[in-house]
Backbone as XML, in Angstrom:
<?xml version="1.0"?>
<chain id="A" units="angstrom">
  <residue number="1" name="MET">
    <atom name="N" x="305.997" y="258.669" z="153.599"/>
    <atom name="CA" x="306.820" y="258.674" z="154.794"/>
    <atom name="C" x="306.427" y="259.878" z="155.643"/>
  </residue>
  <residue number="2" name="PRO">
    <atom name="N" x="306.195" y="259.724" z="156.935"/>
    <atom name="CA" x="305.852" y="260.853" z="157.796"/>
    <atom name="C" x="307.039" y="261.800" z="157.953"/>
  </residue>
  <residue number="3" name="SER">
    <atom name="N" x="306.746" y="263.068" z="158.101"/>
    <atom name="CA" x="307.800" y="264.062" z="158.299"/>
    <atom name="C" x="308.452" y="263.864" z="159.655"/>
  </residue>
  <residue number="4" name="PRO">
    <atom name="N" x="309.780" y="263.944" z="159.706"/>
    <atom name="CA" x="310.463" y="263.824" z="160.997"/>
    <atom name="C" x="310.297" y="265.111" z="161.798"/>
  </residue>
  <residue number="5" name="THR">
    <atom name="N" x="310.564" y="265.031" z="163.062"/>
    <atom name="CA" x="310.591" y="266.231" z="163.893"/>
    <atom name="C" x="311.873" y="266.981" z="163.569"/>
  </residue>
  <residue number="6" name="LEU">
    <atom name="N" x="311.734" y="268.244" z="163.236"/>
    <atom name="CA" x="312.899" y="269.048" z="162.888"/>
    <atom name="C" x="313.470" y="269.705" z="164.134"/>
  </residue>
  <residue number="7" name="GLY">
    <atom name="N" x="314.766" y="269.892" z="164.140"/>
    <atom name="CA" x="315.427" y="270.545" z="165.268"/>
    <atom name="C" x="316.528" y="271.466" z="164.779"/>
  </residue>
  <residue number="8" name="PHE">
    <atom name="N" x="316.517" y="272.692" z="165.258"/>
    <atom name="CA" x="317.526" y="273.683" z="164.893"/>
    <atom name="C" x="318.122" y="274.244" z="166.176"/>
  </residue>
  <residue number="9" name="ASN">
    <atom name="N" x="319.350" y="274.773" z="166.088"/>
    <atom name="CA" x="319.947" y="275.345" z="167.295"/>
    <atom name="C" x="320.923" y="276.443" z="166.932"/>
  </residue>
  <residue number="10" name="GLY">
    <atom name="N" x="321.238" y="277.229" z="167.914"/>
    <atom name="CA" x="322.186" y="278.317" z="167.733"/>
    <atom name="C" x="322.456" y="278.998" z="169.054"/>
  </residue>
  <residue number="11" name="GLY">
    <atom name="N" x="323.401" y="279.898" z="169.037"/>
    <atom name="CA" x="323.721" y="280.645" z="170.239"/>
    <atom name="C" x="324.774" y="281.692" z="169.946"/>
  </residue>
  <residue number="12" name="TYR">
    <atom name="N" x="325.027" y="282.505" z="170.933"/>
    <atom name="CA" x="326.052" y="283.534" z="170.774"/>
    <atom name="C" x="326.667" y="283.872" z="172.125"/>
  </residue>
  <residue number="13" name="VAL">
    <atom name="N" x="327.826" y="284.471" z="172.041"/>
    <atom name="CA" x="328.493" y="285.005" z="173.218"/>
    <atom name="C" x="329.038" y="286.376" z="172.815"/>
  </residue>
  <residue number="14" name="ASP">
    <atom name="N" x="328.865" y="287.349" z="173.700"/>
    <atom name="CA" x="329.439" y="288.653" z="173.406"/>
    <atom name="C" x="330.069" y="289.251" z="174.648"/>
  </residue>
  <residue number="15" name="LEU">
    <atom name="N" x="330.983" y="290.144" z="174.407"/>
    <atom name="CA" x="331.742" y="290.776" z="175.475"/>
    <atom name="C" x="331.924" y="292.240" z="175.102"/>
  </residue>
  <residue number="16" name="ALA">
    <atom name="N" x="331.673" y="293.116" z="176.040"/>
    <atom name="CA" x="331.870" y="294.545" z="175.802"/>
    <atom name="C" x="332.619" y="295.140" z="176.984"/>
  </residue>
  <residue number="17" name="TRP">
    <atom name="N" x="333.443" y="296.125" z="176.690"/>
    <atom name="CA" x="334.200" y="296.798" z="177.725"/>
    <atom name="C" x="334.188" y="298.287" z="177.419"/>
  </residue>
  <residue number="18" name="VAL">
    <atom name="N" x="333.795" y="299.081" z="178.395"/>
    <atom name="CA" x="333.797" y="300.534" z="178.227"/>
    <atom name="C" x="335.194" y="301.031" z="178.587"/>
  </residue>
  <residue number="19" name="LEU">
    <atom name="N" x="335.907" y="301.499" z="177.581"/>
    <atom name="CA" x="337.301" y="301.913" z="177.760"/>
    <atom name="C" x="337.442" y="303.108" z="178.704"/>
  </residue>
  <residue number="20" name="THR">
    <atom name="N" x="336.426" y="303.963" z="178.744"/>
    <atom name="CA" x="336.469" y="305.159" z="179.579"/>
    <atom name="C" x="335.869" y="304.930" z="180.969"/>
  </residue>
  <residue number="21" name="ARG">
    <atom name="N" x="335.563" y="303.681" z="181.289"/>
    <atom name="CA" x="335.170" y="303.224" z="182.626"/>
    <atom name="C" x="333.766" y="303.609" z="183.098"/>
  </residue>
  <residue number="22" name="GLU">
    <atom name="N" x="332.882" y="304.039" z="182.214"/>
    <atom name="CA" x="331.501" y="304.291" z="182.629"/>
    <atom name="C" x="330.815" y="302.956" z="182.893"/>
  </residue>
  <residue number="23" name="PRO">
    <atom name="N" x="329.923" y="302.905" z="183.889"/>
    <atom name="CA" x="329.179" y="301.663" z="184.127"/>
    <atom name="C" x="328.113" y="301.458" z="183.052"/>
  </residue>
  <residue number="24" name="ILE">
    <atom name="N" x="327.756" y="300.211" z="182.825"/>
    <atom name="CA" x="326.653" y="299.882" z="181.924"/>
    <atom name="C" x="325.508" y="299.416" z="182.809"/>
  </residue>
  <residue number="25" name="PRO">
    <atom name="N" x="324.488" y="300.259" z="182.975"/>
    <atom name="CA" x="323.393" y="299.897" z="183.884"/>
    <atom name="C" x="322.489" y="298.812" z="183.312"/>
  </residue>
  <residue number="26" name="TYR">
    <atom name="N" x="321.914" y="298.044" z="184.193"/>
    <atom name="CA" x="320.952" y="297.007" z="183.815"/>
    <atom name="C" x="319.557" y="297.544" z="184.093"/>
  </residue>
  <residue number="27" name="ASP">
    <atom name="N" x="318.698" y="297.517" z="183.069"/>
    <atom name="CA" x="317.322" y="297.997" z="183.194"/>
    <atom name="C" x="316.432" y="296.802" z="183.522"/>
  </residue>
  <residue number="28" name="ILE">
    <atom name="N" x="316.049" y="296.682" z="184.789"/>
    <atom name="CA" x="315.276" y="295.525" z="185.226"/>
    <atom name="C" x="313.877" y="295.502" z="184.609"/>
  </residue>
  <residue number="29" name="THR">
    <atom name="N" x="313.300" y="296.662" z="184.278"/>
    <atom name="CA" x="311.956" y="296.689" z="183.687"/>
    <atom name="C" x="311.948" y="296.136" z="182.263"/>
  </residue>
  <residue number="30" name="ARG">
    <atom name="N" x="313.069" y="296.295" z="181.544"/>
    <atom name="CA" x="313.163" y="295.748" z="180.188"/>
    <atom name="C" x="313.955" y="294.440" z="180.150"/>
  </residue>
  <residue number="31" name="ALA">
    <atom name="N" x="314.543" y="294.072" z="181.266"/>
    <atom name="CA" x="315.418" y="292.900" z="181.342"/>
    <atom name="C" x="316.507" y="292.989" z="180.280"/>
  </residue>
  <residue number="32" name="ALA">
    <atom name="N" x="317.158" y="294.162" z="180.228"/>
    <atom name="CA" x="318.189" y="294.392" z="179.207"/>
    <atom name="C" x="319.219" y="295.386" z="179.743"/>
  </residue>
  <residue number="33" name="TRP">
    <atom name="N" x="320.407" y="295.308" z="179.169"/>
    <atom name="CA" x="321.448" y="296.268" z="179.514"/>
    <atom name="C" x="321.148" y="297.582" z="178.819"/>
  </residue>
  <residue number="34" name="SER">
    <atom name="N" x="321.408" y="298.676" z="179.505"/>
    <atom name="CA" x="321.245" y="300.010" z="178.934"/>
    <atom name="C" x="322.573" y="300.495" z="178.383"/>
  </residue>
  <residue number="35" name="ARG">
    <atom name="N" x="322.563" y="301.649" z="177.811"/>
    <atom name="CA" x="323.787" y="302.236" z="177.251"/>
    <atom name="C" x="324.581" y="302.944" z="178.350"/>
  </residue>
  <residue number="36" name="PRO">
    <atom name="N" x="325.896" y="303.015" z="178.203"/>
    <atom name="CA" x="326.666" y="303.777" z="179.186"/>
    <atom name="C" x="326.370" y="305.277" z="179.044"/>
  </residue>
  <residue number="37" name="ARG">
    <atom name="N" x="326.354" y="305.979" z="180.150"/>
    <atom name="CA" x="326.150" y="307.432" z="180.146"/>
    <atom name="C" x="327.524" y="308.078" z="180.344"/>
  </residue>
  <residue number="38" name="PRO">
    <atom name="N" x="327.969" y="308.870" z="179.366"/>
    <atom name="CA" x="329.312" y="309.458" z="179.464"/>
    <atom name="C" x="329.496" y="310.291" z="180.735"/>
  </residue>
  <residue number="39" name="LEU">
    <atom name="N" x="330.554" y="310.020" z="181.464"/>
    <atom name="CA" x="330.881" y="310.804" z="182.651"/>
    <atom name="C" x="331.373" y="312.195" z="182.248"/>
  </residue>
  <residue number="40" name="HIS">
    <atom name="N" x="332.005" y="312.267" z="181.077"/>
    <atom name="CA" x="332.527" y="313.528" z="180.543"/>
    <atom name="C" x="332.059" y="313.660" z="179.093"/>
  </residue>
  <residue number="41" name="PRO">
    <atom name="N" x="330.826" y="314.175" z="178.863"/>
    <atom name="CA" x="330.311" y="314.306" z="177.497"/>
    <atom name="C" x="331.287" y="315.077" z="176.605"/>
  </residue>
  <residue number="42" name="PHE">
    <atom name="N" x="331.267" y="314.749" z="175.326"/>
    <atom name="CA" x="332.179" y="315.383" z="174.374"/>
    <atom name="C" x="331.996" y="316.898" z="174.368"/>
  </residue>
  <residue number="43" name="SER">
    <atom name="N" x="333.111" y="317.597" z="174.495"/>
    <atom name="CA" x="333.097" y="319.057" z="174.469"/>
    <atom name="C" x="334.481" y="319.556" z="174.089"/>
  </residue>
  <residue number="44" name="LEU">
    <atom name="N" x="334.538" y="320.393" z="173.072"/>
    <atom name="CA" x="335.830" y="320.971" z="172.693"/>
    <atom name="C" x="336.313" y="321.941" z="173.768"/>
  </residue>
  <residue number="45" name="GLY">
    <atom name="N" x="335.381" y="322.652" z="174.392"/>
    <atom name="CA" x="335.752" y="323.633" z="175.411"/>
    <atom name="C" x="336.213" y="323.004" z="176.711"/>
  </residue>
  <residue number="46" name="ASP">
    <atom name="N" x="335.528" y="321.951" z="177.162"/>
    <atom name="CA" x="335.851" y="321.329" z="178.444"/>
    <atom name="C" x="336.774" y="320.123" z="178.317"/>
  </residue>
  <residue number="47" name="GLY">
    <atom name="N" x="337.041" y="319.684" z="177.117"/>
    <atom name="CA" x="337.940" y="318.551" z="176.907"/>
    <atom name="C" x="337.310" y="317.194" z="177.151"/>
  </residue>
  <residue number="48" name="GLY">
    <atom name="N" x="335.961" y="317.122" z="177.238"/>
    <atom name="CA" x="335.297" y="315.839" z="177.431"/>
    <atom name="C" x="335.412" y="314.974" z="176.172"/>
  </residue>
  <residue number="49" name="ILE">
    <atom name="N" x="335.588" y="313.663" z="176.368"/>
    <atom name="CA" x="335.744" y="312.771" z="175.205"/>
    <atom name="C" x="334.565" y="311.828" z="175.022"/>
  </residue>
  <residue number="50" name="GLY">
    <atom name="N" x="333.552" y="311.922" z="175.868"/>
    <atom name="CA" x="332.424" y="311.001" z="175.768"/>
    <atom name="C" x="332.815" y="309.634" z="176.313"/>
  </residue>
  <residue number="51" name="ALA">
    <atom name="N" x="332.029" y="308.631" z="175.982"/>
    <atom name="CA" x="332.318" y="307.255" z="176.411"/>
    <atom name="C" x="332.702" y="306.423" z="175.186"/>
  </residue>
  <residue number="52" name="TRP">
    <atom name="N" x="333.705" y="305.590" z="175.334"/>
    <atom name="CA" x="334.176" y="304.709" z="174.257"/>
    <atom name="C" x="334.026" y="303.264" z="174.712"/>
  </residue>
  <residue number="53" name="GLU">
    <atom name="N" x="333.520" y="302.426" z="173.816"/>
    <atom name="CA" x="333.268" y="301.012" z="174.136"/>
    <atom name="C" x="333.788" y="300.136" z="173.000"/>
  </residue>
  <residue number="54" name="ILE">
    <atom name="N" x="334.414" y="299.029" z="173.368"/>
    <atom name="CA" x="334.835" y="298.033" z="172.382"/>
    <atom name="C" x="334.061" y="296.749" z="172.678"/>
  </residue>
  <residue number="55" name="ALA">
    <atom name="N" x="333.635" y="296.062" z="171.629"/>
    <atom name="CA" x="332.818" y="294.862" z="171.819"/>
    <atom name="C" x="333.219" y="293.787" z="170.813"/>
  </residue>
  <residue number="56" name="ALA">
    <atom name="N" x="333.050" y="292.527" z="171.216"/>
    <atom name="CA" x="333.286" y="291.370" z="170.353"/>
    <atom name="C" x="332.108" y="290.425" z="170.508"/>
  </residue>
  <residue number="57" name="ARG">
    <atom name="N" x="331.790" y="289.744" z="169.419"/>
    <atom name="CA" x="330.662" y="288.802" z="169.456"/>
    <atom name="C" x="330.958" y="287.639" z="168.519"/>
  </residue>
  <residue number="58" name="TYR">
    <atom name="N" x="330.560" y="286.432" z="168.957"/>
    <atom name="CA" x="330.627" y="285.254" z="168.106"/>
    <atom name="C" x="329.260" y="284.575" z="168.163"/>
  </residue>
  <residue number="59" name="SER">
    <atom name="N" x="328.712" y="284.249" z="166.994"/>
    <atom name="CA" x="327.428" y="283.553" z="166.954"/>
    <atom name="C" x="327.513" y="282.374" z="166.004"/>
  </residue>
  <residue number="60" name="ALA">
    <atom name="N" x="326.767" y="281.332" z="166.328"/>
    <atom name="CA" x="326.690" y="280.137" z="165.488"/>
    <atom name="C" x="325.233" y="279.714" z="165.403"/>
  </residue>
  <residue number="61" name="LEU">
    <atom name="N" x="324.826" y="279.305" z="164.210"/>
    <atom name="CA" x="323.450" y="278.915" z="163.961"/>
    <atom name="C" x="323.460" y="277.694" z="163.057"/>
  </residue>
  <residue number="62" name="ASN">
    <atom name="N" x="322.678" y="276.671" z="163.420"/>
    <atom name="CA" x="322.581" y="275.455" z="162.622"/>
    <atom name="C" x="321.123" y="275.263" z="162.214"/>
  </residue>
  <residue number="63" name="LEU">
    <atom name="N" x="320.846" y="275.444" z="160.924"/>
    <atom name="CA" x="319.497" y="275.260" z="160.395"/>
    <atom name="C" x="319.393" y="273.990" z="159.545"/>
  </residue>
  <residue number="64" name="ASP">
    <atom name="N" x="320.353" y="273.079" z="159.702"/>
    <atom name="CA" x="320.270" y="271.756" z="159.065"/>
    <atom name="C" x="319.555" y="270.816" z="160.027"/>
  </residue>
  <residue number="65" name="SER">
    <atom name="N" x="318.683" y="269.971" z="159.496"/>
    <atom name="CA" x="318.004" y="269.005" z="160.349"/>
    <atom name="C" x="317.612" y="267.779" z="159.535"/>
  </residue>
  <residue number="66" name="ASN">
    <atom name="N" x="317.933" y="266.617" z="160.068"/>
    <atom name="CA" x="317.582" y="265.330" z="159.443"/>
    <atom name="C" x="318.030" y="265.252" z="157.990"/>
  </residue>
  <residue number="67" name="ILE">
    <atom name="N" x="319.304" y="265.550" z="157.761"/>
    <atom name="CA" x="319.830" y="265.508" z="156.401"/>
    <atom name="C" x="320.951" y="264.485" z="156.287"/>
  </residue>
  <residue number="68" name="ILE">
    <atom name="N" x="321.182" y="264.059" z="155.058"/>
    <atom name="CA" x="322.300" y="263.189" z="154.722"/>
    <atom name="C" x="322.922" y="263.794" z="153.474"/>
  </residue>
  <residue number="69" name="PRO">
    <atom name="N" x="324.156" y="264.347" z="153.567"/>
    <atom name="CA" x="324.762" y="264.952" z="152.386"/>
    <atom name="C" x="324.714" y="264.006" z="151.185"/>
  </residue>
  <residue number="70" name="GLY">
    <atom name="N" x="324.296" y="264.543" z="150.050"/>
    <atom name="CA" x="324.169" y="263.753" z="148.830"/>
    <atom name="C" x="322.787" y="263.157" z="148.638"/>
  </residue>
  <residue number="71" name="VAL">
    <atom name="N" x="321.939" y="263.227" z="149.659"/>
    <atom name="CA" x="320.571" y="262.703" z="149.576"/>
    <atom name="C" x="319.613" y="263.893" z="149.619"/>
  </residue>
  <residue number="72" name="PRO">
    <atom name="N" x="318.711" y="264.022" z="148.644"/>
    <atom name="CA" x="317.796" y="265.162" z="148.622"/>
    <atom name="C" x="316.950" y="265.248" z="149.890"/>
  </residue>
  <residue number="73" name="GLN">
    <atom name="N" x="316.660" y="266.474" z="150.303"/>
    <atom name="CA" x="315.845" y="266.663" z="151.508"/>
    <atom name="C" x="314.431" y="266.145" z="151.304"/>
  </residue>
  <residue number="74" name="SER">
    <atom name="N" x="313.977" y="266.025" z="150.064"/>
    <atom name="CA" x="312.647" y="265.469" z="149.809"/>
    <atom name="C" x="312.596" y="263.982" z="150.169"/>
  </residue>
  <residue number="75" name="VAL">
    <atom name="N" x="313.736" y="263.309" z="150.181"/>
    <atom name="CA" x="313.797" y="261.892" z="150.539"/>
    <atom name="C" x="313.854" y="261.722" z="152.058"/>
  </residue>
  <residue number="76" name="THR">
    <atom name="N" x="314.668" y="262.561" z="152.720"/>
    <atom name="CA" x="314.844" y="262.417" z="154.161"/>
    <atom name="C" x="313.756" y="263.136" z="154.967"/>
  </residue>
  <residue number="77" name="GLY">
    <atom name="N" x="313.058" y="264.065" z="154.335"/>
    <atom name="CA" x="312.085" y="264.878" z="155.057"/>
    <atom name="C" x="312.750" y="265.961" z="155.883"/>
  </residue>
  <residue number="78" name="GLY">
    <atom name="N" x="314.057" y="266.105" z="155.712"/>
    <atom name="CA" x="314.817" y="267.095" z="156.473"/>
    <atom name="C" x="314.897" y="268.430" z="155.757"/>
  </residue>
  <residue number="79" name="VAL">
    <atom name="N" x="315.778" y="269.277" z="156.279"/>
    <atom name="CA" x="315.959" y="270.620" z="155.731"/>
    <atom name="C" x="317.448" y="270.918" z="155.625"/>
  </residue>
  <residue number="80" name="TYR">
    <atom name="N" x="317.904" y="271.313" z="154.434"/>
    <atom name="CA" x="319.258" y="271.827" z="154.240"/>
    <atom name="C" x="319.208" y="273.336" z="154.454"/>
  </residue>
  <residue number="81" name="GLY">
    <atom name="N" x="319.124" y="273.752" z="155.695"/>
    <atom name="CA" x="319.040" y="275.181" z="155.996"/>
    <atom name="C" x="320.388" y="275.860" z="156.093"/>
  </residue>
  <residue number="82" name="GLY">
    <atom name="N" x="321.425" y="275.100" z="156.334"/>
    <atom name="CA" x="322.769" y="275.652" z="156.394"/>
    <atom name="C" x="323.245" y="275.915" z="157.814"/>
  </residue>
  <residue number="83" name="GLN">
    <atom name="N" x="324.524" y="276.207" z="157.885"/>
    <atom name="CA" x="325.166" y="276.548" z="159.154"/>
    <atom name="C" x="325.874" y="277.883" z="158.969"/>
  </residue>
  <residue number="84" name="GLN">
    <atom name="N" x="325.798" y="278.723" z="159.987"/>
    <atom name="CA" x="326.394" y="280.049" z="159.885"/>
    <atom name="C" x="327.195" y="280.362" z="161.139"/>
  </residue>
  <residue number="85" name="GLN">
    <atom name="N" x="328.367" y="280.926" z="160.946"/>
    <atom name="CA" x="329.180" y="281.443" z="162.041"/>
    <atom name="C" x="329.543" y="282.888" z="161.701"/>
  </residue>
  <residue number="86" name="VAL">
    <atom name="N" x="329.424" y="283.762" z="162.694"/>
    <atom name="CA" x="329.762" y="285.179" z="162.506"/>
    <atom name="C" x="330.625" y="285.629" z="163.680"/>
  </residue>
  <residue number="87" name="ALA">
    <atom name="N" x="331.775" y="286.226" z="163.373"/>
    <atom name="CA" x="332.633" y="286.838" z="164.383"/>
    <atom name="C" x="332.670" y="288.331" z="164.087"/>
  </residue>
  <residue number="88" name="SER">
    <atom name="N" x="332.474" y="289.151" z="165.121"/>
    <atom name="CA" x="332.456" y="290.589" z="164.866"/>
    <atom name="C" x="333.188" y="291.357" z="165.956"/>
  </residue>
  <residue number="89" name="LEU">
    <atom name="N" x="333.707" y="292.514" z="165.561"/>
    <atom name="CA" x="334.347" y="293.467" z="166.465"/>
    <atom name="C" x="333.706" y="294.824" z="166.215"/>
  </residue>
  <residue number="90" name="ALA">
    <atom name="N" x="333.470" y="295.574" z="167.272"/>
    <atom name="CA" x="332.843" y="296.886" z="167.114"/>
    <atom name="C" x="333.478" y="297.896" z="168.064"/>
  </residue>
  <residue number="91" name="LEU">
    <atom name="N" x="333.520" y="299.140" z="167.604"/>
    <atom name="CA" x="333.960" y="300.258" z="168.420"/>
    <atom name="C" x="332.819" y="301.266" z="168.437"/>
  </residue>
  <residue number="92" name="SER">
    <atom name="N" x="332.356" y="301.625" z="169.634"/>
    <atom name="CA" x="331.258" y="302.583" z="169.780"/>
    <atom name="C" x="331.748" y="303.824" z="170.508"/>
  </residue>
  <residue number="93" name="TRP">
    <atom name="N" x="331.237" y="304.981" z="170.057"/>
    <atom name="CA" x="331.518" y="306.247" z="170.723"/>
    <atom name="C" x="330.196" y="306.890" z="171.098"/>
  </residue>
  <residue number="94" name="TYR">
    <atom name="N" x="330.051" y="307.196" z="172.377"/>
    <atom name="CA" x="328.876" y="307.880" z="172.913"/>
    <atom name="C" x="329.308" y="309.302" z="173.276"/>
  </residue>
  <residue number="95" name="PRO">
    <atom name="N" x="329.142" y="310.278" z="172.383"/>
    <atom name="CA" x="329.585" y="311.633" z="172.719"/>
    <atom name="C" x="328.740" y="312.279" z="173.815"/>
  </residue>
  <residue number="96" name="ASN">
    <atom name="N" x="327.480" y="311.834" z="173.959"/>
    <atom name="CA" x="326.585" y="312.370" z="174.995"/>
    <atom name="C" x="325.550" y="311.293" z="175.332"/>
  </residue>
  <residue number="97" name="ASP">
    <atom name="N" x="324.526" y="311.666" z="176.094"/>
    <atom name="CA" x="323.530" y="310.686" z="176.551"/>
    <atom name="C" x="322.592" y="310.179" z="175.466"/>
  </residue>
  <residue number="98" name="TRP">
    <atom name="N" x="322.523" y="310.841" z="174.331"/>
    <atom name="CA" x="321.518" y="310.466" z="173.335"/>
    <atom name="C" x="322.073" y="310.110" z="171.962"/>
  </residue>
  <residue number="99" name="LEU">
    <atom name="N" x="323.387" y="310.149" z="171.765"/>
    <atom name="CA" x="323.971" y="309.886" z="170.455"/>
    <atom name="C" x="325.025" y="308.787" z="170.551"/>
  </residue>
  <residue number="100" name="ARG">
    <atom name="N" x="325.076" y="307.937" z="169.519"/>
    <atom name="CA" x="326.053" y="306.843" z="169.475"/>
    <atom name="C" x="326.528" y="306.652" z="168.034"/>
  </residue>
  <residue number="101" name="PHE">
    <atom name="N" x="327.840" y="306.494" z="167.848"/>
    <atom name="CA" x="328.430" y="306.180" z="166.554"/>
    <atom name="C" x="329.117" y="304.824" z="166.679"/>
  </residue>
  <residue number="102" name="ILE">
    <atom name="N" x="328.931" y="303.958" z="165.689"/>
    <atom name="CA" x="329.451" y="302.590" z="165.753"/>
    <atom name="C" x="330.216" y="302.263" z="164.468"/>
  </residue>
  <residue number="103" name="LEU">
    <atom name="N" x="331.376" y="301.656" z="164.617"/>
    <atom name="CA" x="332.134" y="301.093" z="163.505"/>
    <atom name="C" x="332.260" y="299.605" z="163.792"/>
  </residue>
  <residue number="104" name="GLN">
    <atom name="N" x="331.772" y="298.753" z="162.859"/>
    <atom name="CA" x="331.720" y="297.311" z="163.115"/>
    <atom name="C" x="332.259" y="296.517" z="161.937"/>
  </residue>
  <residue number="105" name="PHE">
    <atom name="N" x="333.115" y="295.537" z="162.252"/>
    <atom name="CA" x="333.647" y="294.583" z="161.269"/>
    <atom name="C" x="333.057" y="293.214" z="161.558"/>
  </residue>
  <residue number="106" name="GLN">
    <atom name="N" x="332.625" y="292.497" z="160.507"/>
    <atom name="CA" x="332.104" y="291.135" z="160.677"/>
    <atom name="C" x="332.749" y="290.197" z="159.665"/>
  </residue>
  <residue number="107" name="HIS">
    <atom name="N" x="333.108" y="289.015" z="160.151"/>
    <atom name="CA" x="333.556" y="287.920" z="159.281"/>
    <atom name="C" x="332.461" y="286.855" z="159.349"/>
  </residue>
  <residue number="108" name="THR">
    <atom name="N" x="331.893" y="286.520" z="158.193"/>
    <atom name="CA" x="330.761" y="285.591" z="158.131"/>
    <atom name="C" x="331.114" y="284.378" z="157.282"/>
  </residue>
  <residue number="109" name="ASN">
    <atom name="N" x="330.720" y="283.202" z="157.782"/>
    <atom name="CA" x="330.920" y="281.941" z="157.075"/>
    <atom name="C" x="329.574" y="281.213" z="157.030"/>
  </residue>
  <residue number="110" name="VAL">
    <atom name="N" x="329.048" y="281.010" z="155.820"/>
    <atom name="CA" x="327.790" y="280.288" z="155.650"/>
    <atom name="C" x="328.092" y="279.004" z="154.888"/>
  </residue>
  <residue number="111" name="ASN">
    <atom name="N" x="327.810" y="277.861" z="155.504"/>
    <atom name="CA" x="328.022" y="276.554" z="154.898"/>
    <atom name="C" x="326.637" y="275.981" z="154.607"/>
  </residue>
  <residue number="112" name="LYS">
    <atom name="N" x="326.265" y="275.930" z="153.322"/>
    <atom name="CA" x="324.907" y="275.496" z="152.965"/>
    <atom name="C" x="324.947" y="274.689" z="151.672"/>
  </residue>
  <residue number="113" name="LEU">
    <atom name="N" x="324.268" y="273.547" z="151.708"/>
    <atom name="CA" x="324.116" y="272.726" z="150.506"/>
    <atom name="C" x="322.767" y="273.017" z="149.853"/>
  </residue>
  <residue number="114" name="ASN">
    <atom name="N" x="322.686" y="272.784" z="148.539"/>
    <atom name="CA" x="321.393" y="272.935" z="147.869"/>
    <atom name="C" x="320.430" y="271.852" z="148.366"/>
  </residue>
  <residue number="115" name="SER">
    <atom name="N" x="319.167" y="271.915" z="147.947"/>
    <atom name="CA" x="318.153" y="270.983" z="148.484"/>
    <atom name="C" x="318.426" y="269.530" z="148.110"/>
  </residue>
  <residue number="116" name="ALA">
    <atom name="N" x="319.251" y="269.316" z="147.070"/>
    <atom name="CA" x="319.627" y="267.946" z="146.713"/>
    <atom name="C" x="320.788" y="267.450" z="147.570"/>
  </residue>
  <residue number="117" name="GLY">
    <atom name="N" x="321.424" y="268.352" z="148.302"/>
    <atom name="CA" x="322.538" y="267.969" z="149.163"/>
    <atom name="C" x="323.821" y="267.703" z="148.409"/>
  </residue>
  <residue number="118" name="THR">
    <atom name="N" x="323.957" y="268.282" z="147.193"/>
    <atom name="CA" x="325.116" y="267.959" z="146.356"/>
    <atom name="C" x="325.991" y="269.151" z="146.005"/>
  </residue>
  <residue number="119" name="VAL">
    <atom name="N" x="325.474" y="270.386" z="146.099"/>
    <atom name="CA" x="326.238" y="271.563" z="145.669"/>
    <atom name="C" x="326.320" y="272.577" z="146.818"/>
  </residue>
  <residue number="120" name="GLN">
    <atom name="N" x="327.542" y="273.013" z="147.105"/>
    <atom name="CA" x="327.770" y="274.025" z="148.130"/>
    <atom name="C" x="327.311" y="275.386" z="147.597"/>
  </residue>
  <residue number="121" name="ILE">
    <atom name="N" x="326.336" y="275.995" z="148.258"/>
    <atom name="CA" x="325.844" y="277.303" z="147.819"/>
    <atom name="C" x="326.049" y="278.370" z="148.898"/>
  </residue>
  <residue number="122" name="GLY">
    <atom name="N" x="326.839" y="278.046" z="149.907"/>
    <atom name="CA" x="327.118" y="278.995" z="150.984"/>
    <atom name="C" x="328.099" y="280.062" z="150.542"/>
  </residue>
  <residue number="123" name="GLN">
    <atom name="N" x="328.391" y="280.974" z="151.438"/>
    <atom name="CA" x="329.285" y="282.088" z="151.147"/>
    <atom name="C" x="330.197" y="282.372" z="152.335"/>
  </residue>
  <residue number="124" name="HIS">
    <atom name="N" x="331.309" y="283.026" z="152.037"/>
    <atom name="CA" x="332.227" y="283.540" z="153.056"/>
    <atom name="C" x="332.447" y="285.003" z="152.695"/>
  </residue>
  <residue number="125" name="PHE">
    <atom name="N" x="332.258" y="285.889" z="153.654"/>
    <atom name="CA" x="332.449" y="287.306" z="153.340"/>
    <atom name="C" x="332.718" y="288.113" z="154.598"/>
  </residue>
  <residue number="126" name="GLU">
    <atom name="N" x="333.234" y="289.319" z="154.391"/>
    <atom name="CA" x="333.471" y="290.273" z="155.462"/>
    <atom name="C" x="332.673" y="291.537" z="155.170"/>
  </residue>
  <residue number="127" name="THR">
    <atom name="N" x="332.267" y="292.229" z="156.232"/>
    <atom name="CA" x="331.584" y="293.510" z="156.086"/>
    <atom name="C" x="332.208" y="294.516" z="157.039"/>
  </residue>
  <residue number="128" name="LEU">
    <atom name="N" x="332.140" y="295.762" z="156.636"/>
    <atom name="CA" x="332.547" y="296.867" z="157.484"/>
    <atom name="C" x="331.412" y="297.876" z="157.425"/>
  </residue>
  <residue number="129" name="ALA">
    <atom name="N" x="330.865" y="298.215" z="158.574"/>
    <atom name="CA" x="329.707" y="299.108" z="158.611"/>
    <atom name="C" x="329.942" y="300.226" z="159.609"/>
  </residue>
  <residue number="130" name="ALA">
    <atom name="N" x="329.431" y="301.383" z="159.268"/>
    <atom name="CA" x="329.428" y="302.525" z="160.176"/>
    <atom name="C" x="327.987" y="302.991" z="160.282"/>
  </residue>
  <residue number="131" name="ARG">
    <atom name="N" x="327.557" y="303.305" z="161.487"/>
    <atom name="CA" x="326.192" y="303.793" z="161.657"/>
    <atom name="C" x="326.119" y="304.744" z="162.844"/>
  </residue>
  <residue number="132" name="ALA">
    <atom name="N" x="325.028" y="305.479" z="162.864"/>
    <atom name="CA" x="324.772" y="306.420" z="163.944"/>
    <atom name="C" x="323.402" y="306.115" z="164.526"/>
  </residue>
  <residue number="133" name="GLN">
    <atom name="N" x="323.256" y="306.300" z="165.837"/>
    <atom name="CA" x="321.982" y="306.087" z="166.519"/>
    <atom name="C" x="321.673" y="307.303" z="167.381"/>
  </residue>
  <residue number="134" name="ALA">
    <atom name="N" x="320.424" y="307.694" z="167.345"/>
    <atom name="CA" x="319.954" y="308.757" z="168.232"/>
    <atom name="C" x="318.863" y="308.176" z="169.116"/>
  </residue>
  <residue number="135" name="THR">
    <atom name="N" x="318.878" y="308.513" z="170.382"/>
    <atom name="CA" x="317.897" y="308.015" z="171.347"/>
    <atom name="C" x="317.150" y="309.190" z="171.943"/>
  </residue>
  <residue number="136" name="TRP">
    <atom name="N" x="315.837" y="309.051" z="172.020"/>
    <atom name="CA" x="315.042" y="310.080" z="172.713"/>
    <atom name="C" x="313.913" y="309.474" z="173.462"/>
  </residue>
</chain>
């Protein structure tokens, strides 16, 4: 049997808001949004708090193609790649122009069958991550 044409799809939507009202510039040379530049960089002496940003994101990805649950992918020529949805919330602090601290929560749902299409091997989990970024 000839292999079918496989098709996968996915997408995301995200929203960010700078709580301290700094603009987020668009860098036309990179075709990407840049980081906000704090209007009042963090300073104990001057009372600056830096820039604070809250963000939310939802993404969905479908890596299943030409499948029939309960029928092995070797029969259909398809792929049981699974489906994934991720919802996340993040809080970022930019104390100055070159430093960023991020706290991010993610809820992940992976719905995936084994290659025979008979056993659920996906997962549901949450993560909490903290990280720091330096830019130069």
